[in-house]
LUMGUFI-349827 format. One record per atom (N, C-alpha, C): residue in three letters; atom name; x, y, z. Coordinates in pm, 1 decimal. Example, Ala and Ser with C-alpha at 12.3 -4.5 7.8 and 13.67 -1.06 7.14 Angstrom:
<pts>
ala | N | 1319.0 | -569.0 | 780.0 $
ala | CA | 1230.0 | -450.0 | 780.0 $
ala | C | 1320.0 | -330.0 | 780.0 $
ser | N | 1285.0 | -225.0 | 708.0 $
ser | CA | 1367.0 | -106.0 | 714.0 $
ser | C | 1290.0 | 3.0 | 787.0 $
</pts>
This chain:
<pts>
unk | N | -1472.3 | -184.2 | -865.8 $
unk | CA | -1396.4 | -239.3 | -748.1 $
unk | C | -1403.0 | -140.3 | -633.4 $
unk | N | -1420.1 | -178.2 | -524.5 $
unk | CA | -1422.0 | -74.9 | -402.1 $
unk | C | -1297.3 | -133.6 | -321.2 $
unk | N | -1220.2 | -17.4 | -262.2 $
unk | CA | -1109.3 | -60.9 | -171.6 $
unk | C | -1122.6 | 33.9 | -38.2 $
unk | N | -1102.7 | -47.0 | 54.5 $
unk | CA | -1115.5 | 16.6 | 191.6 $
unk | C | -994.5 | 1.8 | 273.3 $
unk | N | -909.8 | 105.6 | 296.0 $
unk | CA | -798.6 | 96.8 | 370.7 $
unk | C | -801.4 | 120.1 | 511.5 $
unk | N | -742.1 | 62.2 | 607.2 $
unk | CA | -751.9 | 80.2 | 755.6 $
unk | C | -606.6 | 54.1 | 809.7 $
unk | N | -589.1 | 96.0 | 928.9 $
unk | CA | -488.3 | 67.8 | 998.8 $
unk | C | -369.5 | 190.2 | 1029.2 $
unk | N | -411.5 | 300.5 | 960.6 $
unk | CA | -309.3 | 405.8 | 999.0 $
unk | C | -316.0 | 450.2 | 1139.3 $
unk | N | -238.5 | 549.3 | 1165.7 $
unk | CA | -230.0 | 597.1 | 1307.3 $
unk | C | -86.5 | 679.2 | 1316.8 $
unk | N | -67.5 | 699.1 | 1451.5 $
unk | CA | 43.2 | 765.1 | 1506.4 $
unk | C | 151.4 | 685.2 | 1557.9 $
unk | N | 262.5 | 684.5 | 1514.8 $
unk | CA | 363.1 | 599.9 | 1572.5 $
unk | C | 507.7 | 660.9 | 1575.7 $
unk | N | 578.9 | 612.5 | 1672.6 $
unk | CA | 713.3 | 696.6 | 1696.5 $
unk | C | 824.6 | 632.3 | 1589.7 $
unk | N | 924.8 | 712.7 | 1557.4 $
unk | CA | 1018.3 | 648.4 | 1460.4 $
unk | C | 1072.2 | 540.6 | 1504.7 $
unk | N | 1104.5 | 446.6 | 1416.6 $
unk | CA | 1149.0 | 315.1 | 1462.0 $
unk | C | 1038.8 | 212.1 | 1488.8 $
unk | N | 922.5 | 255.7 | 1504.2 $
unk | CA | 808.4 | 170.2 | 1528.8 $
unk | C | 752.5 | 88.9 | 1397.5 $
unk | N | 643.0 | 25.2 | 1420.7 $
unk | CA | 572.6 | -58.7 | 1313.4 $
unk | C | 435.3 | -23.3 | 1310.9 $
unk | N | 383.8 | -24.3 | 1192.5 $
unk | CA | 225.2 | -24.4 | 1161.1 $
unk | C | 204.5 | -125.7 | 1061.6 $
unk | N | 84.5 | -164.2 | 1062.6 $
unk | CA | 40.2 | -260.5 | 941.0 $
unk | C | -97.2 | -201.6 | 902.6 $
unk | N | -93.2 | -168.9 | 767.0 $
unk | CA | -209.9 | -127.7 | 718.6 $
unk | C | -269.5 | -236.2 | 643.7 $
unk | N | -408.2 | -235.3 | 622.8 $
unk | CA | -492.0 | -329.0 | 565.4 $
unk | C | -581.2 | -287.4 | 455.1 $
unk | N | -602.4 | -358.6 | 359.7 $
unk | CA | -707.5 | -305.9 | 252.9 $
unk | C | -795.9 | -416.7 | 206.0 $
unk | N | -918.9 | -397.3 | 217.1 $
unk | CA | -1014.2 | -502.9 | 172.4 $
unk | C | -1087.8 | -446.8 | 41.7 $
unk | N | -1096.0 | -547.5 | -50.4 $
unk | CA | -1153.4 | -523.8 | -185.8 $
unk | C | -1290.4 | -579.8 | -198.8 $
unk | N | -1381.4 | -514.9 | -289.2 $
unk | CA | -1494.9 | -599.7 | -309.1 $
unk | C | -1532.2 | -538.4 | -436.8 $
unk | N | -1625.3 | -619.0 | -489.3 $
unk | CA | -1678.6 | -571.1 | -640.1 $
unk | C | -1614.3 | -634.6 | -750.8 $
unk | N | -1514.4 | -702.6 | -730.9 $
unk | CA | -1418.6 | -733.0 | -863.8 $
unk | C | -1372.5 | -885.3 | -839.3 $
unk | N | -1285.1 | -924.0 | -935.6 $
unk | CA | -1234.5 | -1047.3 | -929.6 $
unk | C | -1093.0 | -1029.7 | -865.5 $
unk | N | -1088.3 | -1027.7 | -716.4 $
unk | CA | -956.3 | -977.8 | -647.7 $
unk | C | -836.1 | -1066.1 | -685.9 $
unk | N | -877.9 | -1202.7 | -707.0 $
unk | CA | -758.1 | -1294.9 | -722.0 $
unk | C | -685.6 | -1254.8 | -862.3 $
unk | N | -743.3 | -1189.5 | -946.3 $
unk | CA | -672.5 | -1150.0 | -1057.6 $
unk | C | -601.2 | -1008.5 | -1079.4 $
unk | N | -607.7 | -923.8 | -969.3 $
unk | CA | -565.5 | -802.6 | -967.9 $
unk | C | -427.4 | -788.6 | -903.2 $
unk | N | -344.0 | -701.6 | -966.1 $
unk | CA | -230.4 | -668.4 | -877.2 $
unk | C | -268.1 | -572.3 | -784.9 $
unk | N | -228.8 | -582.5 | -661.6 $
unk | CA | -270.6 | -482.7 | -545.9 $
unk | C | -143.6 | -401.4 | -512.9 $
unk | N | -150.8 | -272.5 | -463.6 $
unk | CA | -34.0 | -207.8 | -423.9 $
unk | C | -74.5 | -95.9 | -337.9 $
unk | N | 27.3 | 3.0 | -305.8 $
unk | CA | 15.4 | 112.2 | -210.3 $
unk | C | 82.8 | 211.4 | -268.9 $
unk | N | 16.3 | 332.4 | -256.5 $
unk | CA | 96.5 | 470.3 | -293.0 $
unk | C | 88.8 | 548.8 | -177.5 $
unk | N | 159.2 | 653.1 | -170.3 $
unk | CA | 150.1 | 751.8 | -59.5 $
unk | C | 161.0 | 894.0 | -116.0 $
unk | N | 110.4 | 989.6 | -29.2 $
unk | CA | 134.6 | 1127.5 | -62.5 $
unk | C | 128.5 | 1205.3 | 69.4 $
unk | N | 256.8 | 1263.7 | 70.0 $
unk | CA | 284.1 | 1339.7 | 191.4 $
unk | C | 261.3 | 1493.5 | 164.9 $
unk | N | 219.3 | 1568.2 | 265.5 $
unk | CA | 177.5 | 1709.3 | 240.6 $
unk | C | 295.2 | 1783.2 | 145.1 $
unk | N | 220.7 | 1855.5 | 66.6 $
unk | CA | 319.9 | 1929.6 | -33.0 $
unk | C | 390.6 | 1845.2 | -137.8 $
unk | N | 373.1 | 1716.2 | -159.9 $
unk | CA | 470.7 | 1657.8 | -228.4 $
unk | C | 359.4 | 1556.5 | -328.7 $
unk | N | 420.5 | 1510.2 | -419.6 $
unk | CA | 337.6 | 1436.9 | -528.5 $
unk | C | 322.8 | 1287.0 | -469.5 $
unk | N | 220.1 | 1217.0 | -526.0 $
unk | CA | 200.9 | 1078.4 | -497.6 $
unk | C | 330.6 | 997.3 | -527.9 $
unk | N | 360.5 | 906.4 | -446.8 $
unk | CA | 488.1 | 819.8 | -479.6 $
unk | C | 434.3 | 676.3 | -458.0 $
unk | N | 492.8 | 584.8 | -555.0 $
unk | CA | 462.2 | 435.7 | -534.1 $
unk | C | 552.5 | 388.0 | -411.2 $
unk | N | 483.9 | 293.7 | -352.7 $
unk | CA | 529.9 | 240.0 | -225.3 $
unk | C | 585.1 | 99.7 | -275.2 $
unk | N | 476.0 | 8.9 | -316.1 $
unk | CA | 480.1 | -106.5 | -349.1 $
unk | C | 379.1 | -192.8 | -402.2 $
unk | N | 417.7 | -299.3 | -482.0 $
unk | CA | 283.3 | -371.0 | -528.8 $
unk | C | 326.4 | -520.8 | -553.0 $
unk | N | 207.2 | -584.0 | -556.9 $
unk | CA | 219.8 | -733.5 | -560.6 $
unk | C | 115.3 | -791.8 | -642.8 $
unk | N | 167.5 | -880.1 | -733.3 $
unk | CA | 66.2 | -946.8 | -839.7 $
unk | C | -11.0 | -1030.9 | -780.9 $
unk | N | -104.0 | -1085.8 | -863.9 $
unk | CA | -211.4 | -1162.8 | -838.9 $
unk | C | -174.2 | -1291.9 | -767.6 $
unk | N | -77.5 | -1352.8 | -790.5 $
unk | CA | -45.7 | -1476.3 | -736.6 $
unk | C | 87.0 | -1458.2 | -619.7 $
unk | N | 128.5 | -1341.5 | -620.9 $
unk | CA | 205.3 | -1304.4 | -499.2 $
unk | C | 356.1 | -1339.0 | -547.1 $
unk | N | 385.7 | -1383.6 | -673.5 $
unk | CA | 508.0 | -1408.5 | -714.3 $
unk | C | 605.7 | -1290.6 | -754.1 $
unk | N | 544.4 | -1193.6 | -787.5 $
unk | CA | 608.0 | -1073.8 | -824.9 $
unk | C | 566.4 | -947.9 | -744.7 $
unk | N | 676.6 | -889.9 | -693.1 $
unk | CA | 669.6 | -771.2 | -596.8 $
unk | C | 755.3 | -660.5 | -657.5 $
unk | N | 720.4 | -540.8 | -629.9 $
unk | CA | 811.6 | -417.0 | -649.8 $
unk | C | 789.4 | -327.0 | -543.5 $
unk | N | 884.0 | -276.0 | -494.3 $
unk | CA | 906.4 | -173.2 | -387.5 $
unk | C | 982.8 | -42.7 | -418.3 $
unk | N | 952.8 | 61.4 | -370.2 $
unk | CA | 1038.1 | 184.9 | -395.3 $
unk | C | 1156.9 | 172.3 | -308.1 $
unk | N | 1252.0 | 228.3 | -367.7 $
unk | CA | 1381.3 | 201.0 | -289.7 $
unk | C | 1379.3 | 269.0 | -149.4 $
unk | N | 1298.6 | 377.7 | -120.8 $
unk | CA | 1286.9 | 434.7 | 0.8 $
unk | C | 1219.4 | 334.1 | 111.5 $
unk | N | 1166.3 | 222.3 | 64.3 $
unk | CA | 1087.4 | 144.2 | 167.0 $
unk | C | 1141.5 | -3.6 | 149.3 $
unk | N | 1232.0 | -34.4 | 66.7 $
unk | CA | 1302.0 | -173.8 | 40.5 $
unk | C | 1362.6 | -212.0 | 179.5 $
unk | N | 1327.3 | -327.6 | 205.5 $
unk | CA | 1375.6 | -388.4 | 337.3 $
unk | C | 1311.7 | -353.0 | 468.9 $
unk | N | 1214.3 | -260.6 | 438.8 $
unk | CA | 1155.5 | -221.5 | 569.4 $
unk | C | 999.3 | -235.9 | 575.7 $
unk | N | 947.8 | -234.8 | 452.3 $
unk | CA | 794.0 | -253.9 | 411.2 $
unk | C | 773.8 | -378.8 | 341.7 $
unk | N | 674.7 | -463.7 | 370.7 $
unk | CA | 638.0 | -577.7 | 308.4 $
unk | C | 502.4 | -590.4 | 294.0 $
unk | N | 467.1 | -622.0 | 146.6 $
unk | CA | 313.3 | -642.9 | 103.9 $
unk | C | 288.5 | -784.0 | 97.2 $
unk | N | 151.6 | -810.4 | 143.8 $
unk | CA | 105.8 | -949.4 | 133.7 $
unk | C | -33.0 | -940.7 | 115.0 $
unk | N | -67.8 | -1035.3 | 59.3 $
unk | CA | -231.5 | -1064.9 | 35.8 $
unk | C | -272.9 | -1201.1 | 68.1 $
unk | N | -406.1 | -1206.2 | 77.5 $
unk | CA | -486.9 | -1313.2 | 105.4 $
unk | C | -600.4 | -1311.3 | 28.9 $
unk | N | -579.6 | -1394.4 | -79.9 $
unk | CA | -682.3 | -1392.4 | -180.9 $
unk | C | -823.7 | -1453.3 | -140.8 $
unk | N | -830.7 | -1547.1 | -41.1 $
unk | CA | -961.5 | -1592.7 | 10.6 $
unk | C | -1014.6 | -1478.2 | 87.9 $
unk | N | -964.8 | -1388.2 | 141.8 $
unk | CA | -1028.5 | -1303.5 | 216.8 $
unk | C | -1030.0 | -1159.8 | 142.8 $
unk | N | -970.9 | -1165.9 | 14.6 $
unk | CA | -988.0 | -1025.7 | -62.1 $
unk | C | -920.1 | -915.7 | 33.8 $
unk | N | -805.2 | -950.8 | 77.3 $
unk | CA | -743.1 | -845.4 | 143.0 $
unk | C | -591.2 | -843.7 | 116.3 $
unk | N | -540.2 | -719.5 | 131.6 $
unk | CA | -397.6 | -687.0 | 103.6 $
unk | C | -341.5 | -614.0 | 221.8 $
unk | N | -219.7 | -632.0 | 265.9 $
unk | CA | -164.1 | -571.5 | 380.2 $
unk | C | -26.2 | -510.4 | 348.4 $
unk | N | 2.9 | -397.0 | 407.5 $
unk | CA | 135.4 | -339.2 | 401.9 $
unk | C | 195.8 | -338.9 | 552.0 $
unk | N | 289.3 | -418.8 | 575.1 $
unk | CA | 366.8 | -419.7 | 705.1 $
unk | C | 477.5 | -319.1 | 697.9 $
unk | N | 470.0 | -225.6 | 784.4 $
unk | CA | 573.5 | -108.5 | 783.2 $
unk | C | 651.1 | -142.6 | 895.7 $
unk | N | 777.6 | -150.5 | 883.5 $
unk | CA | 866.9 | -166.9 | 1004.8 $
unk | C | 993.0 | -50.9 | 1001.4 $
unk | N | 1036.3 | -28.7 | 1108.4 $
unk | CA | 1163.8 | 62.6 | 1127.9 $
unk | C | 1114.4 | 205.9 | 1057.9 $
unk | N | 992.3 | 233.4 | 1097.8 $
unk | CA | 939.2 | 361.7 | 1027.3 $
unk | C | 1024.1 | 488.1 | 1082.4 $
unk | N | 1025.8 | 581.8 | 961.4 $
unk | CA | 1098.0 | 717.4 | 967.9 $
unk | C | 1001.3 | 818.1 | 958.9 $
unk | N | 1038.1 | 945.5 | 1005.1 $
unk | CA | 956.8 | 1055.1 | 997.3 $
unk | C | 911.0 | 1083.8 | 853.2 $
unk | N | 998.7 | 1048.4 | 758.0 $
unk | CA | 963.6 | 1062.7 | 615.3 $
unk | C | 878.4 | 975.5 | 557.4 $
unk | N | 820.2 | 885.0 | 638.0 $
unk | CA | 727.6 | 795.4 | 584.2 $
unk | C | 593.0 | 842.7 | 626.5 $
unk | N | 575.2 | 960.2 | 692.6 $
unk | CA | 459.7 | 1031.8 | 720.6 $
unk | C | 376.0 | 1062.7 | 585.9 $
unk | N | 253.3 | 1018.2 | 577.5 $
unk | CA | 184.6 | 1028.5 | 447.9 $
unk | C | 49.1 | 983.5 | 457.9 $
unk | N | -38.2 | 1021.8 | 355.4 $
unk | CA | -148.9 | 936.2 | 333.1 $
unk | C | -151.9 | 828.3 | 253.0 $
unk | N | -155.0 | 689.7 | 293.5 $
unk | CA | -140.0 | 580.4 | 217.9 $
unk | C | -267.6 | 530.1 | 142.3 $
unk | N | -239.9 | 511.4 | 20.3 $
unk | CA | -357.8 | 463.7 | -52.4 $
unk | C | -335.2 | 318.0 | -109.6 $
unk | N | -444.6 | 252.3 | -92.8 $
unk | CA | -450.0 | 111.8 | -163.2 $
unk | C | -497.0 | 115.3 | -289.7 $
unk | N | -443.1 | 42.4 | -390.8 $
unk | CA | -472.9 | 66.6 | -521.7 $
unk | C | -483.7 | -83.4 | -589.0 $
unk | N | -537.3 | -90.3 | -703.4 $
unk | CA | -555.4 | -215.8 | -775.4 $
unk | C | -568.8 | -184.0 | -932.3 $
unk | N | -522.5 | -294.0 | -1005.0 $
unk | CA | -503.0 | -299.9 | -1145.2 $
unk | C | -502.6 | -426.1 | -1186.0 $
unk | N | -542.2 | -443.7 | -1315.4 $
unk | CA | -538.1 | -562.4 | -1385.0 $
unk | C | -397.5 | -570.8 | -1458.9 $
unk | N | -338.3 | -698.6 | -1458.4 $
unk | CA | -199.8 | -692.4 | -1522.7 $
unk | C | -98.7 | -700.6 | -1407.9 $
unk | N | 15.0 | -668.1 | -1453.9 $
unk | CA | 139.1 | -686.4 | -1362.2 $
unk | C | 169.8 | -557.7 | -1286.1 $
unk | N | 265.6 | -566.5 | -1174.6 $
unk | CA | 295.9 | -463.0 | -1097.3 $
unk | C | 339.7 | -328.6 | -1175.1 $
unk | N | 333.2 | -217.4 | -1131.2 $
unk | CA | 362.0 | -105.7 | -1219.4 $
unk | C | 376.1 | 16.5 | -1113.9 $
unk | N | 499.5 | 72.3 | -1112.2 $
unk | CA | 512.7 | 198.8 | -1014.1 $
unk | C | 465.4 | 323.0 | -1068.3 $
unk | N | 356.1 | 325.8 | -1131.7 $
unk | CA | 302.6 | 453.8 | -1190.4 $
unk | C | 150.3 | 468.0 | -1161.3 $
unk | N | 120.1 | 569.8 | -1077.2 $
unk | CA | -16.9 | 595.6 | -1029.6 $
unk | C | -106.3 | 589.7 | -1142.6 $
unk | N | -98.6 | 635.6 | -1252.0 $
unk | CA | -192.8 | 652.3 | -1358.2 $
unk | C | -225.3 | 507.7 | -1421.7 $
unk | N | -139.1 | 412.8 | -1367.9 $
unk | CA | -174.6 | 261.3 | -1430.5 $
unk | C | -278.8 | 186.6 | -1337.1 $
unk | N | -324.4 | 254.5 | -1226.4 $
unk | CA | -404.3 | 190.3 | -1122.9 $
unk | C | -542.3 | 268.6 | -1138.8 $
unk | N | -638.9 | 195.4 | -1213.1 $
unk | CA | -768.6 | 261.0 | -1221.8 $
unk | C | -849.9 | 288.2 | -1073.3 $
unk | N | -821.9 | 180.4 | -982.9 $
unk | CA | -895.6 | 178.1 | -867.2 $
unk | C | -821.5 | 213.3 | -739.4 $
unk | N | -881.2 | 304.4 | -672.8 $
unk | CA | -796.5 | 361.5 | -543.5 $
unk | C | -899.8 | 361.2 | -415.7 $
unk | N | -842.9 | 326.2 | -307.9 $
unk | CA | -886.1 | 346.1 | -172.8 $
unk | C | -895.0 | 483.0 | -134.4 $
unk | N | -955.6 | 527.5 | -20.1 $
unk | CA | -977.9 | 650.5 | 26.3 $
unk | C | -872.9 | 694.8 | 102.4 $
unk | N | -778.0 | 607.5 | 125.9 $
unk | CA | -645.3 | 668.2 | 196.8 $
unk | C | -659.6 | 646.8 | 354.8 $
unk | N | -554.5 | 631.7 | 412.6 $
unk | CA | -536.5 | 631.6 | 563.5 $
unk | C | -418.5 | 693.4 | 590.1 $
unk | N | -413.0 | 787.1 | 710.4 $
unk | CA | -311.7 | 874.7 | 757.1 $
unk | C | -213.1 | 786.8 | 827.5 $
unk | N | -85.9 | 797.9 | 797.8 $
unk | CA | 15.0 | 746.3 | 884.3 $
unk | C | 116.2 | 846.4 | 920.6 $
unk | N | 121.2 | 886.2 | 1063.8 $
unk | CA | 216.2 | 971.5 | 1112.1 $
unk | C | 316.4 | 925.4 | 1192.2 $
unk | N | 427.1 | 957.6 | 1164.3 $
unk | CA | 562.4 | 898.4 | 1231.2 $
unk | C | 622.9 | 1025.1 | 1300.1 $
unk | N | 616.7 | 1012.6 | 1439.6 $
unk | CA | 688.7 | 1122.2 | 1517.8 $
unk | C | 832.1 | 1105.3 | 1554.7 $
unk | N | 918.7 | 1203.1 | 1574.4 $
unk | CA | 1058.2 | 1182.6 | 1596.5 $
unk | C | 1066.2 | 1156.8 | 1750.1 $
</pts>
């Protein structure tokens, strides 16, 4: 499975960004898709995930109510809509995939995209 993330950039605090991830090489419809992020000097942390049929989602407390994950199985894409961005959201964001249900643990996701930088300025 190959994952390609895009959509990162520089935005002011309070603004919005939409990240997109395209998948190829696997049976996308049956994968849980998610996002992790890693800020400089910090460990990777779970952002959110969405199971294959979109019925089950999980979000980190830090982003609940501000971030939304969605997927389009016909196009093999998953998106992360980020609203009300904060300086603390600055990080490299990674698209991930796994078979099975959503899981907030990085080691449970065997497939990772290359990461896209999100920078939120004050």
